[in-house]
C-alpha positions as CSV (number, residue, x, y, z in Angstrom):
1,X,75.1,63.0,184.5
2,X,76.0,65.7,182.0
3,X,73.4,67.9,180.6
4,X,72.3,67.0,177.1
5,X,72.1,69.8,174.5
6,X,69.1,68.9,172.4
7,X,70.3,71.2,169.5
8,X,73.8,69.9,169.0
9,X,73.4,66.5,170.8
10,X,76.4,67.2,172.8
11,X,78.2,65.3,174.2
12,X,77.0,62.4,172.0
13,X,77.5,64.1,168.6
14,X,79.7,62.2,166.1
15,X,81.3,63.5,162.8
16,X,80.9,61.3,159.7
17,X,81.8,61.6,156.0
18,X,81.5,59.6,152.8
19,X,84.7,58.6,151.0
20,X,85.0,56.8,147.7
21,X,86.7,53.5,147.6
22,X,89.3,53.6,144.8
23,X,90.5,50.1,145.1
24,X,88.0,48.5,142.8
25,X,89.4,47.3,139.5
26,X,86.2,47.3,137.4
27,X,85.3,50.7,136.0
28,X,82.5,49.7,133.7
29,X,79.8,51.0,135.9
30,X,81.3,54.4,136.5
31,X,81.9,54.9,132.8
32,X,78.3,54.2,131.8
33,X,77.3,57.9,132.3
34,X,73.8,56.9,133.2
35,X,70.9,59.3,133.2
36,X,68.7,59.6,136.2
37,X,65.5,60.4,134.1
38,X,65.8,59.1,130.5
39,X,62.1,59.8,129.9
40,X,62.8,63.5,130.4
41,X,65.6,63.4,127.8
42,X,63.3,61.7,125.3
43,X,60.6,64.3,125.8
44,X,63.2,67.1,125.3
45,X,64.4,65.5,122.1
46,X,60.8,65.3,120.9
47,X,60.3,68.9,121.9
48,X,63.4,70.0,119.8
49,X,62.1,68.1,116.8
50,X,64.9,65.5,116.7
51,X,62.4,62.7,116.0
52,X,61.1,64.2,112.8
53,X,62.0,61.9,109.9
54,X,63.9,63.1,106.8
55,X,63.9,61.8,103.2
56,X,67.7,61.5,102.9
57,X,70.8,60.5,104.8
58,X,74.2,61.9,105.0
59,X,76.0,62.8,101.8
60,X,78.7,60.3,101.0
61,X,79.5,60.8,97.3
62,X,79.1,63.6,94.8
63,X,79.6,64.0,91.0
64,X,80.0,67.5,89.6
65,X,80.1,68.7,86.0
66,X,81.9,72.1,85.5
67,X,82.6,74.0,82.3
68,X,85.4,76.5,82.4
69,X,86.8,79.0,79.9
70,X,89.6,81.5,80.1
71,X,90.4,84.9,78.4
72,X,91.6,84.8,74.8
73,X,91.4,88.5,73.9
74,X,92.3,91.7,75.7
75,X,91.2,95.3,74.8
76,X,92.4,98.3,76.6
77,X,90.5,101.6,76.2
78,X,93.6,103.1,74.7
79,X,94.9,100.2,72.6
80,X,93.7,97.9,69.9
81,X,92.6,94.3,70.5
82,X,95.4,91.9,71.3
83,X,95.9,88.3,72.3
84,X,95.6,87.7,76.0
85,X,98.6,86.1,77.8
86,X,98.8,85.1,81.4
87,X,102.5,85.7,81.5
88,X,102.0,88.6,83.7
89,X,99.2,89.3,86.3
90,X,96.2,91.3,85.2
91,X,97.1,94.3,87.3
92,X,100.5,94.7,85.6
93,X,98.8,94.3,82.2
94,X,96.2,96.9,82.9
95,X,98.2,99.5,84.8
96,X,101.6,99.2,83.2
97,X,102.8,102.3,81.3
98,X,106.0,103.0,79.4
99,X,108.6,103.7,82.2
100,X,109.7,107.3,82.5
101,X,113.0,107.9,80.8
102,X,114.5,110.2,83.4
103,X,118.1,110.6,84.6
104,X,117.8,107.5,86.8
105,X,116.8,105.5,83.7
106,X,119.7,106.9,81.8
107,X,122.2,105.8,84.4
108,X,120.5,102.4,84.7
109,X,120.8,101.9,81.0
110,X,124.5,102.8,81.1
111,X,125.2,100.4,83.9
112,X,123.4,97.6,82.0
113,X,125.5,98.3,78.9
114,X,128.7,97.8,80.9
115,X,127.3,94.5,82.3
116,X,126.6,93.3,78.7
117,X,130.1,94.4,77.7
118,X,131.6,92.3,80.6
119,X,129.5,89.3,79.6
120,X,130.6,89.3,76.0
121,X,134.2,89.9,77.0
122,X,134.3,86.6,78.9
123,X,131.8,84.5,76.9
124,X,132.6,82.1,75.4
125,X,136.3,82.9,75.9
126,X,138.1,85.9,77.4
127,X,138.8,88.7,75.0
128,X,142.4,89.7,75.1
129,X,143.2,93.2,76.2
130,X,139.7,94.0,77.5
131,X,139.7,96.6,80.3
132,X,136.4,97.8,81.7
133,X,137.8,101.0,83.1
134,X,139.1,102.1,79.7
135,X,135.8,101.5,78.0
136,X,133.9,103.3,80.8
137,X,136.2,106.3,80.3
138,X,135.6,106.2,76.5
139,X,131.8,105.9,76.9
140,X,131.7,108.8,79.4
141,X,133.5,111.0,76.9
142,X,131.1,110.0,74.1
143,X,127.9,110.1,76.1
144,X,128.3,112.2,79.2
145,X,125.4,112.6,81.6
146,X,123.7,116.0,81.2
147,X,124.4,118.3,84.1
148,X,122.3,121.4,85.1
149,X,123.2,124.4,83.1
150,X,123.7,127.9,84.4
151,X,121.4,130.6,83.4
152,X,122.8,132.7,80.6
153,X,122.4,136.4,80.0
154,X,120.7,135.8,76.6
155,X,118.2,133.2,77.9
156,X,114.5,134.0,77.4
157,X,111.7,133.4,79.9
158,X,111.1,129.8,79.1
159,X,114.8,128.8,78.9
160,X,115.6,130.5,82.2
161,X,112.7,128.8,84.1
162,X,113.6,125.4,82.7
163,X,117.2,125.8,83.8
164,X,116.2,127.1,87.3
165,X,114.0,124.0,87.8
166,X,117.0,121.8,87.3
167,X,119.2,124.0,89.5
168,X,116.8,123.9,92.5
169,X,116.2,120.2,92.2
170,X,118.6,119.2,94.9
171,X,118.1,115.4,94.9
172,X,118.7,115.3,91.1
173,X,121.9,117.4,91.4
174,X,123.2,115.1,94.2
175,X,122.4,112.1,92.0
176,X,124.2,113.5,89.0
177,X,127.2,114.6,91.0
178,X,127.5,111.1,92.2
179,X,127.2,109.3,88.9
180,X,128.6,111.8,86.5
181,X,132.1,110.3,87.0
182,X,130.9,106.7,87.4
183,X,128.5,106.2,84.5
184,X,127.3,107.7,81.2
185,X,124.0,108.5,79.4
186,X,122.5,105.1,78.2
187,X,119.6,106.8,76.5
188,X,122.0,108.9,74.3
189,X,123.9,105.7,73.4
190,X,120.6,103.9,72.4
191,X,119.4,106.8,70.2
192,X,122.8,107.0,68.5
193,X,122.9,103.2,68.0
194,X,119.4,103.2,66.6
195,X,120.3,105.8,64.0
196,X,123.8,104.4,63.2
197,X,124.8,101.2,64.8
198,X,128.0,100.7,62.8
199,X,129.1,104.3,63.6
200,X,128.6,103.8,67.3
201,X,130.5,100.5,67.3
202,X,133.4,102.1,65.5
203,X,133.5,105.0,68.0
204,X,133.5,102.7,71.0
205,X,136.0,100.0,69.9
206,X,139.4,100.4,71.5
207,X,141.1,97.6,69.7
208,X,140.5,95.7,66.4
209,X,140.1,92.4,68.3
210,X,137.2,93.9,70.2
211,X,135.0,94.6,67.2
212,X,132.8,91.5,67.5
213,X,132.5,91.9,71.3
214,X,131.2,95.5,71.0
215,X,129.0,94.7,68.0
216,X,127.2,92.0,70.0
217,X,126.9,94.2,73.1
218,X,125.3,97.1,71.1
219,X,122.9,94.8,69.4
220,X,121.8,93.2,72.7
221,X,121.6,96.6,74.4
222,X,119.2,97.9,71.7
223,X,116.9,94.9,72.3
224,X,117.0,95.3,76.1
225,X,116.3,99.0,75.9
226,X,113.3,98.7,73.7
227,X,111.9,95.8,75.7
228,X,112.3,97.8,79.0
229,X,111.2,101.3,77.9
230,X,109.2,100.6,74.8
231,X,107.8,97.1,75.3
232,X,105.3,97.4,72.5
233,X,106.0,99.8,69.6
234,X,102.3,99.7,68.5
235,X,101.2,100.8,72.0
236,X,100.6,104.3,73.2
237,X,102.3,103.4,76.5
238,X,99.3,104.7,78.6
239,X,98.0,101.4,79.8
240,X,94.2,101.4,80.4
241,X,94.1,104.7,82.2
242,X,91.4,107.2,81.2
243,X,92.2,110.8,82.2
244,X,88.6,111.9,82.0
245,X,87.5,109.3,84.6
246,X,90.7,109.0,86.6
247,X,90.2,105.2,86.3
248,X,91.3,102.2,84.3
249,X,89.0,100.6,81.8
250,X,89.5,97.4,79.8
251,X,87.6,94.3,78.4
252,X,88.3,90.6,78.3
253,X,86.8,88.2,75.8
254,X,86.3,84.6,76.8
255,X,85.4,82.0,74.2
256,X,82.3,79.8,74.4
257,X,81.3,76.5,72.6
258,X,79.3,77.2,69.5
259,X,78.3,80.7,70.8
260,X,79.5,84.3,70.9
261,X,82.3,85.2,73.3
262,X,81.5,86.3,76.8
263,X,82.8,89.8,77.3
264,X,83.8,91.1,80.7
265,X,84.3,94.8,81.2
266,X,85.9,96.7,84.1
267,X,85.0,100.4,83.8
268,X,85.7,101.6,87.3
269,X,88.9,100.0,88.4
270,X,91.1,102.5,90.4
271,X,91.8,100.8,93.7
272,X,94.8,98.7,92.7
273,X,92.9,95.6,94.0
274,X,91.5,93.8,91.0
275,X,88.9,91.3,92.0
276,X,85.8,89.6,90.6
277,X,83.5,92.5,91.6
278,X,85.5,94.8,89.3
279,X,83.9,93.0,86.3
280,X,80.5,92.9,84.7
281,X,79.1,90.9,81.8
282,X,79.1,93.4,78.8
283,X,76.3,92.9,76.3
284,X,76.4,96.5,75.0
285,X,78.8,95.8,72.2
286,X,77.2,95.9,68.7
287,X,76.8,92.8,66.7
288,X,79.9,91.9,64.7
289,X,82.3,93.4,67.2
290,X,85.6,91.4,67.3
291,X,85.4,90.9,71.0
292,X,81.8,89.8,71.0
293,X,81.9,87.6,67.9
294,X,82.2,83.8,67.9
295,X,85.6,82.3,68.8
296,X,87.8,80.5,66.3
297,X,88.2,76.8,66.5
298,X,91.6,77.3,68.2
299,X,90.1,79.6,70.8
300,X,87.3,77.2,71.5
301,X,89.8,74.6,72.6
302,X,90.2,76.8,75.8
303,X,86.7,75.8,76.8
304,X,86.8,72.6,78.9
305,X,84.2,70.4,80.5
306,X,85.1,68.1,83.3
307,X,83.2,65.6,85.6
308,X,84.8,65.0,89.0
309,X,83.8,62.5,91.7
310,X,84.6,63.5,95.3
311,X,83.6,62.7,98.9
312,X,81.9,65.8,100.4
313,X,83.2,67.1,103.7
314,X,81.5,69.1,106.4
315,X,82.1,72.9,106.2
316,X,83.9,73.8,109.4
317,X,85.1,77.0,111.0
318,X,86.5,78.1,114.4
319,X,83.9,77.9,117.2
320,X,81.4,75.9,115.1
321,X,78.6,74.3,117.2
322,X,79.0,70.5,117.2
323,X,76.1,68.6,115.6
324,X,76.2,65.9,118.3
325,X,74.0,66.5,121.5
326,X,76.6,65.5,124.1
327,X,79.8,66.6,122.3
328,X,81.9,69.2,124.1
329,X,82.4,72.5,122.3
330,X,85.1,75.1,122.4
331,X,84.8,76.9,125.8
332,X,86.3,80.1,124.4
333,X,83.4,80.8,122.1
334,X,80.0,81.6,123.4
335,X,77.6,82.0,120.4
336,X,74.7,82.4,122.8
337,X,76.3,85.6,124.3
338,X,76.0,87.7,121.1
339,X,74.9,91.2,121.7
340,X,73.0,92.3,118.6
341,X,70.5,95.0,118.0
342,X,67.7,94.8,115.5
343,X,69.7,96.9,113.1
344,X,72.7,94.5,113.2
345,X,71.5,92.5,110.2
346,X,74.9,91.0,109.2
347,X,75.6,89.9,112.8
348,X,72.2,88.3,113.1
349,X,72.6,86.5,109.8
350,X,76.0,85.1,110.8
351,X,74.8,84.0,114.2
352,X,71.7,82.3,112.7
353,X,73.9,80.4,110.3
354,X,76.3,79.4,113.0
355,X,73.6,78.2,115.4
356,X,71.1,76.6,113.1
357,X,72.5,75.9,109.6
358,X,76.2,75.5,110.3
359,X,76.2,71.7,109.9
360,X,74.0,71.7,106.8
361,X,76.8,72.8,104.4
362,X,79.3,70.6,102.6
363,X,82.5,71.4,100.8
364,X,83.6,69.9,97.5
365,X,87.1,70.9,96.5
366,X,87.7,71.8,92.9
367,X,90.9,73.6,91.8
368,X,90.4,76.4,89.2
369,X,93.1,78.0,87.1
370,X,93.6,81.8,87.4
371,X,91.5,83.7,84.9
372,X,88.8,81.1,84.6
373,X,85.1,81.7,84.2
374,X,83.3,78.6,85.6
375,X,79.8,77.3,85.3
376,X,78.6,74.4,87.5
377,X,76.3,72.5,85.2
378,X,75.0,70.1,87.9
379,X,75.8,68.2,91.1
380,X,74.5,64.7,91.8
381,X,74.8,63.7,95.5
382,X,74.5,60.1,96.7
383,X,73.6,59.6,100.4
384,X,74.3,56.6,102.7
385,X,71.1,54.9,101.6
386,X,72.1,54.9,98.0
387,X,69.6,57.6,97.0
388,X,70.8,60.2,94.4
389,X,69.7,63.8,94.4
390,X,70.3,66.4,91.7
391,X,71.3,69.6,93.3
392,X,70.5,72.8,91.4
393,X,71.8,76.3,92.1
394,X,69.9,78.0,94.9
395,X,70.2,81.2,93.0
396,X,69.0,81.4,89.4
397,X,70.1,85.0,88.9
398,X,66.7,86.7,89.1
399,X,67.6,90.2,90.3
400,X,64.0,91.2,91.0
401,X,63.5,88.4,93.7
402,X,65.0,89.2,97.1
403,X,65.3,85.5,97.9
404,X,67.9,85.0,95.1
405,X,70.7,87.0,96.7
406,X,74.1,85.8,95.8
407,X,77.7,86.8,96.6
408,X,79.8,86.0,93.5
409,X,77.3,87.0,90.8
410,X,78.2,89.1,87.8
411,X,75.9,92.0,86.8
412,X,74.8,92.1,83.2
413,X,75.0,95.3,81.2
414,X,72.3,95.8,78.6
415,X,72.2,98.4,75.9
416,X,68.8,99.6,77.2
417,X,70.0,99.6,80.8
418,X,67.4,97.0,81.7
419,X,68.0,96.2,85.4
420,X,65.5,93.3,85.5
421,X,67.9,91.1,83.5
422,X,69.0,88.1,85.6
423,X,72.5,88.2,86.9
424,X,75.1,85.8,85.6
425,X,75.7,83.1,88.2
426,X,79.1,81.9,86.9
427,X,82.2,82.3,89.0
428,X,85.0,84.4,87.7
429,X,88.4,84.0,89.2
430,X,90.5,86.9,87.8
431,X,94.2,86.4,87.0
432,X,95.3,88.7,89.7
433,X,97.9,88.6,92.5
434,X,97.0,88.1,96.2
435,X,99.5,90.7,97.4
436,X,101.9,93.3,96.0
437,X,104.8,95.3,97.4
438,X,104.1,99.0,96.9
439,X,106.6,101.8,97.2
440,X,106.1,105.3,98.5
441,X,104.2,107.5,95.9
442,X,106.6,109.0,93.3
443,X,103.8,111.3,92.2
444,X,100.7,112.5,94.1
445,X,98.0,114.9,92.9
446,X,95.2,116.3,95.0
447,X,92.1,117.5,93.2
448,X,90.1,119.9,95.3
449,X,87.1,122.2,94.6
450,X,87.6,126.0,95.2
451,X,84.0,127.4,95.3
452,X,85.3,131.0,95.9
453,X,87.4,131.0,92.7
454,X,84.9,128.7,90.9
455,X,87.7,126.3,89.9
456,X,89.1,122.9,90.5
457,X,92.7,122.8,91.5
458,X,95.1,119.9,90.8
459,X,97.8,120.3,93.5
460,X,101.0,118.5,92.8
461,X,101.8,117.3,96.3
462,X,104.7,115.0,95.2
463,X,106.8,115.2,92.1
464,X,109.2,112.8,90.6
465,X,112.6,114.4,90.8
466,X,114.1,112.2,88.1
467,X,116.5,110.3,90.3
468,X,114.2,107.5,91.4
469,X,112.2,109.2,94.1
470,X,110.0,112.2,94.8
471,X,110.3,115.7,96.1
472,X,107.7,117.7,98.0
473,X,105.8,119.9,95.6
474,X,105.5,122.8,97.9
475,X,109.2,122.8,98.7
476,X,110.1,122.6,95.0
477,X,108.0,125.6,94.0
478,X,109.2,127.6,96.9
479,X,112.8,127.0,95.9
480,X,111.9,127.9,92.3
481,X,110.1,131.1,93.4
482,X,113.2,132.2,95.4
483,X,115.5,131.5,92.5
484,X,113.2,133.6,90.2
485,X,113.1,136.5,92.7
486,X,116.9,136.5,92.9
487,X,116.9,137.3,89.2
488,X,114.0,139.7,89.1
489,X,112.3,141.1,92.3
490,X,108.6,140.5,92.5
491,X,106.1,143.2,91.5
492,X,105.1,143.6,95.1
493,X,108.6,144.9,96.0
494,X,108.1,148.0,93.8
495,X,107.8,151.1,96.2
496,X,104.4,152.5,96.6
497,X,103.8,156.2,96.3
498,X,103.6,157.8,99.8
499,X,100.6,159.8,98.8
500,X,98.7,156.7,97.6
501,X,95.6,155.7,99.6
502,X,94.7,152.5,97.8
503,X,96.6,149.9,95.7
504,X,94.8,148.2,92.9
505,X,95.7,144.6,92.0
506,X,94.5,143.1,88.8
507,X,95.2,139.5,89.9
508,X,97.2,137.8,92.6
509,X,99.0,134.5,92.1
510,X,99.1,131.0,93.6
511,X,102.0,128.5,94.0
512,X,103.1,127.0,90.7
513,X,102.2,123.5,91.8
514,X,98.5,124.6,91.8
515,X,97.2,123.8,88.3
516,X,93.7,125.1,87.5
517,X,90.9,123.2,85.9
518,X,88.2,125.4,84.5
519,X,84.6,124.3,83.7
520,X,83.7,124.1,80.0
521,X,80.5,123.0,78.4
522,X,80.3,119.5,76.9
523,X,79.9,119.4,73.1
524,X,76.3,120.1,72.2
525,X,75.3,120.6,75.9
526,X,74.0,123.8,77.5
527,X,74.2,122.8,81.1
528,X,76.5,119.7,81.4
529,X,80.1,120.6,81.9
530,X,83.5,119.0,82.3
531,X,86.8,120.3,83.6
532,X,89.6,121.4,81.3
533,X,93.2,121.9,82.2
534,X,94.2,125.5,82.1
535,X,97.3,127.5,83.4
536,X,98.1,130.4,85.6
537,X,100.3,133.2,84.1
538,X,103.8,133.9,85.3
539,X,105.1,137.4,84.9
540,X,108.9,137.3,84.5
541,X,111.4,139.1,82.4
542,X,108.8,141.5,81.1
543,X,106.5,138.9,79.6
544,X,103.8,136.4,80.6
545,X,104.2,132.7,80.2
546,X,101.9,129.8,81.2
547,X,102.8,127.8,84.3
548,X,102.9,124.2,83.2
549,X,102.5,121.1,85.4
550,X,105.5,118.9,86.3
551,X,103.9,115.5,87.1
552,X,103.5,113.0,84.3
553,X,99.8,112.6,84.7
554,X,99.0,116.3,84.3
555,X,101.4,116.7,81.4
556,X,99.4,114.5,79.1
557,X,99.2,116.1,75.7
558,X,102.3,118.3,76.3
559,X,105.8,118.0,74.8
560,X,109.1,118.7,76.7
561,X,109.0,122.3,75.5
562,X,105.7,122.9,77.3
563,X,103.8,123.1,74.0
564,X,100.2,121.8,74.3
565,X,99.1,119.6,71.5
566,X,96.0,118.1,73.1
567,X,93.5,119.4,75.7
568,X,93.3,117.6,79.0
569,X,89.8,117.0,80.4
570,X,88.4,115.5,83.7
571,X,84.8,114.7,84.2
572,X,83.2,116.9,86.8
573,X,81.8,114.0,88.9
574,X,85.3,112.7,89.4
575,X,86.0,115.6,91.8
576,X,83.3,115.5,94.5
577,X,83.2,117.9,97.4
578,X,85.6,115.7,99.3
579,X,88.1,115.9,96.5
580,X,90.2,113.1,94.9
581,X,93.7,112.0,95.4
582,X,95.6,110.3,92.6
583,X,99.0,108.6,93.4
584,X,101.5,106.8,91.2
585,X,103.6,104.1,92.9
586,X,106.1,101.3,91.9
587,X,104.6,97.8,92.2
588,X,106.4,94.5,92.7
589,X,105.1,91.0,92.9
590,X,105.8,87.4,92.1
591,X,103.9,85.5,89.4
592,X,103.9,81.9,88.1
593,X,107.1,80.0,88.7
594,X,108.5,82.7,90.9
595,X,108.8,85.3,88.2
596,X,109.2,88.8,89.5
597,X,107.1,91.5,87.9
598,X,107.6,95.3,88.3
599,X,105.4,98.1,87.1
600,X,104.0,101.5,87.9
601,X,100.4,101.8,88.8
602,X,98.0,104.6,89.8
603,X,95.5,104.8,92.6
604,X,92.5,107.0,93.2
605,X,91.3,107.8,96.7
606,X,89.0,110.3,98.4
607,X,90.6,113.7,99.1
608,X,90.6,116.0,102.1
609,X,87.6,118.2,101.3
610,X,87.3,121.6,99.7
611,X,90.0,124.2,99.8
612,X,90.7,127.8,99.0
613,X,93.6,129.0,96.9
614,X,93.2,132.7,97.8
615,X,93.0,133.6,94.1
616,X,91.4,137.0,93.6
617,X,90.8,139.4,90.8
618,X,90.3,143.2,90.7
619,X,90.7,144.1,94.4
620,X,91.8,147.2,96.3
621,X,94.0,147.4,99.3
622,X,94.3,150.3,101.7
623,X,97.9,151.4,101.9
624,X,97.4,154.9,103.4
625,X,94.9,157.2,105.1
626,X,92.8,159.8,103.5
627,X,93.8,163.4,104.4
628,X,91.5,165.1,107.0
629,X,88.8,167.3,105.5
630,X,89.5,171.0,106.4
């Protein structure tokens, strides 16, 4: 008899296993998903408060009354009040300036004149004997493109420097060499046609049968040129830009029913992204102001009230916890694994909303036109039990109560700067674009503080070379300095007396793209200051002349002959210790019905910190050694 192993039961041990029988046709029992301890589940539901009764059911129907108004008047800080039109986006309206009429614009105007000439030569019928090449040759003879002039022996200081600036502008010279034999000066043609249209037509016409064709072309060309480069003859062409603040500033007036207009003001717009937070309700205007006064009967027609009936839907987002107890959730999102410290207030608020209040919010769609200021008068919600509830705004605009925080509120500006005034809870949807195409900066100015020289410098980092692009400011002034030194050697090249021990310098110099801004007192103030544009001297041809800026922004108040007619100021607070950078770029976007809009806009950003120009006054340099004492 074999020995029995009492631990393993050998040799009588048998191997068994349970296998499911899959041949049964009835699956009702296995799909019941029965719970082993339903009492435990009931107690857990009671523990989580799921058995607490509520006074209402799920929302099934809602009625909303909304009043909307839209801008009727526009007031730029540099222009008079005008009727507002949504034909262009607000950014283009605010930022747009008269385009620079440089060499690129002259060639563009000439090319467009030839296109008009071709159009009128074939519409409505072909004009006999018309030859585009012959007319181009004639126009190039009458209105040739200006080319850089050589420096003459009799030129003075100013004339010589002006010619040298054109000669060292390599991109412009390349552009002119390319188009001087292919186009003509469209600006000169416009100015001549504006003064004597019949004389210009007579000088251009090559055949008597072409008289009507050329007459129509010149007339249409004048209209196009003024629309493109002078869109509003009553405008200053500056847009809403304020030099003192390096920002845009404008106001919008929106009519109200049987009340004064609502005035929105944007005083610190400089980012290029115009949104609702750029505006405030302006109540600082005096009584009787045209913007603030009551709207006319025609303007009040803009104000509309509408009642809509909709079915509310649950607000949903990616990874939202499901309201049902047994509903499976997205396995890629783990809201319970959020690592937040006590200082991560925003993260804690978002997680609390997602885990606790996420299914308590409903969405009611309501399309709004661009530029509308909307006020929700009331919401009546009907639940599944037929009960109706009137929903008021959770925020009443009381700025002194921390419980009344809101996101889309508009601050109210009072004449007495009273900060306890309730915020305006209306929603403003500005008539702006969602995205724009932006070019490389055509002009860039860097404002820096120089504590050693007690100045603020405006450094022209990029300059518009006049051919549709920019040239590096440092490169340009280096070329200019080299050209000047070829005509007249610098003072430092004068030989020093071998017996000299020290050399006295009254003042050194800085690159010509460094424009100084000196502190001056405000009118009637003893301590408050602002910054005024000044100039560094240039010693050349035995005389001093002021170094003038090249960029369009810094040349405000100057004519083409560098004569200053108006001072240029910048507020001191606009140039902090970090400095400021102002750029000018081409903008392009699409507006209603696919319309393409182009304009030039400015941007202000933080700079790179303080700097040092190396400017010094009254200093000695050791150039030799003192003789030994006997």
